[in-house]
N, C-alpha and C positions, 0 to 999 in steps of 0.2 A: 342555729341558730344564733348564739351569741356572736362566731365567727360574722354571721351577716351583720349584727347590730354592731361589731366593732368596725366591721367595716364601712357601714353608713357612717357613723362619727368620726371617720379617719377623712373620709370626702368632706363630710361636712365643714372637716375645721379647713379643709384647703379650699372650697369654696368661700368662706368666710374671710382668710388669707390672701386671697384673688381678687375680692370683689373689688377693688378701685381699682382694678384692668377695667371691669364692665360697666362701672358708675356711671351714670349719664349726664357729665358735670353741667349742664347747662341746668339742670336741677339741683338749685343751692338750698331752697327754704320752700317752706309749704305753702306759701301763700300763691302758688302757680298760678296763672289761667288757662281755660282752653285755648285763647292764640298760643300761649305758650310751648301747649303738645303739640298743635297740629302741623308746626316743623316737620319735629320729631317723628312724628307717623307718616309723614309723608317722604322720609327719608328711608323707610324700613323698606328691606330689600330681601331676597331669596335666603334662604329658606322660606321666609315669613312673610305676608302676605297681609294687606289692610284694607277693609272694604267700610262705606256707612251702611250702619243697621238700622240708624232713626235719627231722630232731631229731639230735643228739648224742646218744651214750652217756649223758650225764646227762640227756636230755629236754630239752636247750637247743634251742629251735627256731631253724632253718637258714634263714633269708629269699633269695630271688631278687629284684633290682632288675630289671626289665624296662623296657627306653627304645627305642623305634624303628619304623618299621614296614617296613623293605625288605627285600628278600629275601636279603642276605648277613646269616647269623647270626654272631654274634662272643660267646664266653664267655671273661669275665673272673671270676677268683676269686683269693683275699687270704685272707691270716693259716692259709693251710694247716697252718702253724706257729705255732701259738699265742703266741709269745714275737717274731714278725715281723709289727709292725702299722704298720709307715711307710703301706704302700701302703692300707691300710684306711680309713685317714684321707683320704689322697689320692681314693678312689672316694667319700667322700659329699662332698667339695670338688666332683668330677665331675659328683654327682647335681644338687647347687647351679646348675653350669653350665649342665648343660643342662635345668634348669625354670628358669632365666631367658630376657629377652627384652629389646628393644630398648637394649641393650648394645654394637653395634658388631659384635656376634659372630652374628647371626641367621644369616647365608648362611650360614657354617662351620659352626654347628649345624643348619641344616636341610641340610646336604648329607650331614652323618651320621647325623640321625634319618629320611631318607626313604630313604637305601637302605642303610644298616643294619639291625636289628634287633639291642638289644646286651642281653644276660645275665650277669649281676653275681651273685654269690654272695661276699659280704663276711663276713669273718670265718668261714670255713667249716669252722675247729676251735675252738669255743666253750669249751669246757672246758679245752682247753690255754689260751686267753687268759686264762682265771678266774684259774688259775696262774702266766700269764705260763711258761711252760715249752713247749718246743718238739714235745712230743709230746702226742697225746689222751690221755683217762682212760685207754685201753688199755693206756697205755704205748709204743705203736707210733709209729713213723714216719711217718704217713699217704704222705708222700712215698715211701716203701718198702713200699707196700702195692697196688699199682697191679695185682700178678697175683694174690696169695690173698683180697683184698679181706675182710680181718676188721675193717674200720673201719666204721660205717655212714655216719662222714664219707666217705669214699674210696669206698665203694660210690652214694653220691651221685654225685659228682663224673664217676664212669663212666658212672651212666645218665646225668646230664645229654650229657656228652658224645655219647654213643650216641645218645640221642635226640633233640637239636639240627642234630648233626654240622655244627659250626659249620666256618666256613673258617678263622676265626683265635682260636687260643687263647692265655689272659693268665696267665702262672702266675707272679704276683708274691711276690716273696721280701725278706728281708732278710740280708745276710752280713755276717760280723765287719767290722768296722771296720779289721783289720789289715792286710785284703789291700791289695796293693800293684799301678801301674799297670806292666806286667813286671814289668823288676829294678829301674825308677825309685824315687826316695822319698816320689813322690806318690801321694797316700791313695786308693783306688777309690770314688769316692764314688758313681757306679753302674756294675752290671755286666749285660753281657746273655747271652745266651744261646740260639744256634738248634741246638735241642737235633739228638742224634743218634738215630736210629733203628735202626741195626745195630752192630756191632761195626766194621764195616768204615767206618764216619762216612760213608758215600755219600752223595749229596746230589741229590736227585730236586726235583718242581716245588714239591713241600710245604714241605720244609726249606730249598728256596731262596727259598721266600715269605718266608719265618722272616730269612732272613739279609737281605734286599729292605731289609724294615721296618725290622730292627737298623740298617742302615747310614743311613736318614731319621731315625730318631731319634737316632744318633749325632750325627748332623750339625747336629740342632737345637738339640741339649743342650750342643755343643763353647764356644759363645759363652759362656755360663755356669759354666763348669768346665772349661776349656783343659787337654788332658792328663790327665783325673782318671778317661775313662770307661776300662774293659777289657772284656774279654770273657771270660767264663767256661770253663772247662776242659769241651772236649765227648766226654770219654770215653763209651762208651754205657752206662746202670747198669739191664738187664734189667727191675728191677722199680720203676723211677721213673717215677710222672706224667710228666714233662715226654716222656722217652724214649718212652713208651707212648701219649701223645695225638699225637704226631708220627705215630709207627706206624699209629695206627688213622685217620690222614688227616685230623687237622685240625693247620692250622699252628700250632706254640707259641714263643711267645716268652716267655723268661724275664726277667726283672727283676730284677735284685738291687739293694737297696738297704744302701751300705755304710754309710760313714763320710766325717761333711765337720768339720773340726776347730772346734769349741766348739757344737757343734750336736745335743749329747749327746741330746735330744729328736727331732733329723730333722725339725724343721721345715721345713730349707731343703732338704731330699731331698725330703720329702712336697711342696714345688712342682715339683721336677723332675720326680716321678713326675704330675703333673697335665699337666704341660706335655708330657711325651713320649706318655704312653696319646693323650691329646687328638689329638698331634700323627699318630700312627698310626691312629688310628680316621680320622680325616682323609684318610688317605694309601689306607686301605683302603674308604672310600667311595666316594672318586673314582678309584681304580686306579691313583694316581699312583707308588704304589711299586714299578710294574713297571719304572719307570726307571734306579731304582735295582741297582749292580751287585753281585754276592756278594763281588767282590774289593776293595768298599771293607768290608766287612763282615768278610774275615779280616784286612785289614789293621790292626784293633783291636788295641792289645796284648792279651794272655793277662795274666788275672789273676796276680799273685804273693803271697810269702808275705813281703815283705822289710820291713815295719814291727814295730819293738815301739809300744808308745806312747808310753813312752822310752827313751832311748837316752842312755848317762852314755857317752862316748868317754875314753879316758885316762886313767882314775881309778887313784892309786899304793893297791896293798893291801900289808902288810907280813903274810908269811908264815915262820916260822920264824925271821924276825929280818930277814928280807932283802925291799926291794923288789920288788914285780910290777906290771908296768901290764895293766891289765885295762879294757875295756868292759863296759857292765851293760845287759842289756836287763832290762825292767820294764814288764808289761802290769797294766790294772786291768779287774776282773770285777765283775760287777751282782751282787751278793745279797740276794733280794727278802725282802724282811719277811713279817710271818704272814700279811700280807691281799695280798700281793703285788700290791699299790698303789703301794710306795716301795720304795725300795732303797736301799742302803749299797754303796761301794767298797770290797773286798778285792785289795787288790795283791799280785802275786808276782814274786822274780824271775827270770824265765825261762830267762836265761843270762846267762855269764861267758866273757869269753874275748875273742879277736879276733873283733868283730864288724864291721870294717870292711866288710863287703860286704853289711850289714843298714843300716837307715836309723831312725828315732825319727818320730812324728809331731810331740812334742817331742824337741828333743837340749841333751845340755850337754856340752861340752869341759871338764873337769876335767883336762887339761894342769897337772901343777903341785900337783897338791891329792890329800892323803892320805883315802882312807875309812877312817872308826874309827866303832865303834858310838856312839847318843846317847847321852845322862847321862840318870840315873836319879834319879830325885827321894829324897833320904835317909830321908824318913818315908812307910811304907807307910799308904794311904787305907783306911777301913774301907770304903767303898763307892764306886763312881762322883761319886755326888752331892756328895762333900767336892773336889770339882775347884774347885768356885764358889767354896772359902775361901780358893784361892787365885790368887797374882798370877804367871798363865800365861803373858801377855808379857814378862815379865823372865826368867821360866826358862826362857823358848823363849830368848832373848836368849844365855843361858849355853850353850842346848845339850840344856837340859834338856825333854823329852817324853814322858818312859816313867816311868810311876807302877805301882807293887803296889799292890795293892785285898786285902782279905782276901775282903770280899764282892759277888761280880760270876759273870756266866755268860758263857758262850762268846759268848752270843746279846747283850749288853749291847755299844750305842752310844751312846758318848757321844757329846754336841752338841760338844763340842770337838776340836781338832785335837792329843790325844795319843794315845799307846800306853800300850794297859792290859797289867799285868802278872798274870794270872791263875797262870801256874806255868813253868816251864823259865827259860832264858836270855832277854837280848836278843839278837835279831838283829845279824849282822854280826860277830859273834866267834867264830871269822871269817867271811865272809862266804859264804854256801851258795847252790847254787841250792834254789828254792822257800820261800827266806824271805819272811818280809813285810819289804817295803824300808822301815826305820826307820834311819836311819845319820845321821852328818854327814859334810861333804866340810871339810876343815881346809887353809887356808895356812900353816903352821908354828902356831904358838899360837889363829888368826883362825880362825872359822867363816864359811865364806863360801856351805854350804847346808845347810841343814836338813830332812831328809827324815823323814816320820811318814806312813807307809802310803804309800810312791811319791810322795806329793805333796810338793809343796816352797816353801819360803821359800828368796830370798837375803840375804845379810848386809845389802842395805838394805833390808829387809821387803818388798819387791815379791815378789807371789806369780804366776808367770808360766803355772801352769796353772789358776788360779781355784780352788784348793779348801782350800787349807793358810792359812787366813786367821780 
């Protein structure tokens, strides 16, 4: 068994290193649309085939990609939630891999294609992808529609499972980048789940196979992201497809793509999906997963919620004339533009107080520093366009990052790192929950950190989180 596991790890390393060869170059960000993938699907050729198997509420075609001639059926679907696109990119990379030859992977590829028949449903929720939102155009969460089947997309998925009766199904998702590995400060880059099929979370042969396959995927991924793989909570959800598909007799593997520092478009996690899925398909094809232990699955730490995007520790704030020491937890949320092709960050102060049991993906030790409001430019501007007339770097050095504007909308997104004041007062006076985090950290009269919308520069002009420049 050890030699088989070592061999799987070596092949996983080779797949990881070769990924760039198969990477679908046209998919460079997560907010691609149905129209972007249709030409890619139309270009797929032997030994793969493409067919339309359904359509969304808004009449967008849902396609199936089929590969292999084996007796073991495997069903894989991505973007059940329209804003969870990481695995869709990985599936197109896998299509390129399965179509290749003469690259040193022919025996690996042939094992998969001769022993299994693979059915892929990339972008199961194209209407949601169009808006880059979780739900379908019906405003129903498809992953809570396994019983009522009120969405055409959910109805299609159940029909595919019932018709194909696949041995294994891969339910491919993205999760919040703020999940941690247990109570550690490590970000959960990938999380797995062998879904429960009943309230008691019993383990039968179908579910045990999920655990064995996940144990193998965990092993081959650990060298790339050591200590950053978690196990999703297995509380039974009677409305969910994953739980029901396990109940209907198909071994269900849930893969959740989390966060990886510096990888906002999830290109590194895309590669990890490529490696994990192909490794699992090989284990299904040759039966090597049977050598795995469910104990190794259960040893994977559960997901925790111990992370903020930014955690400021030990800052001083002054309340009623008295200094108070607080930690400040800040999160960054993406706000789509009108086309849902681009986004801006809107940051929020999520918590204040003793956050010593939490961690930050980024952290600042503010011991000895006082948190005060940022400074407001003395002269109101007519519109955001007037920012171009100012010496913003010099103003930033003086802590001036807020500007009153007479003509602007709440959808105004200036290109500069500034805080526009349309109405109301500048945040941090006093510091409150749900404020936009724009403020200064001072040591006496010296500015040590300048924050705008949660992103910062330090007094040397360095930009640790790479946004505010």
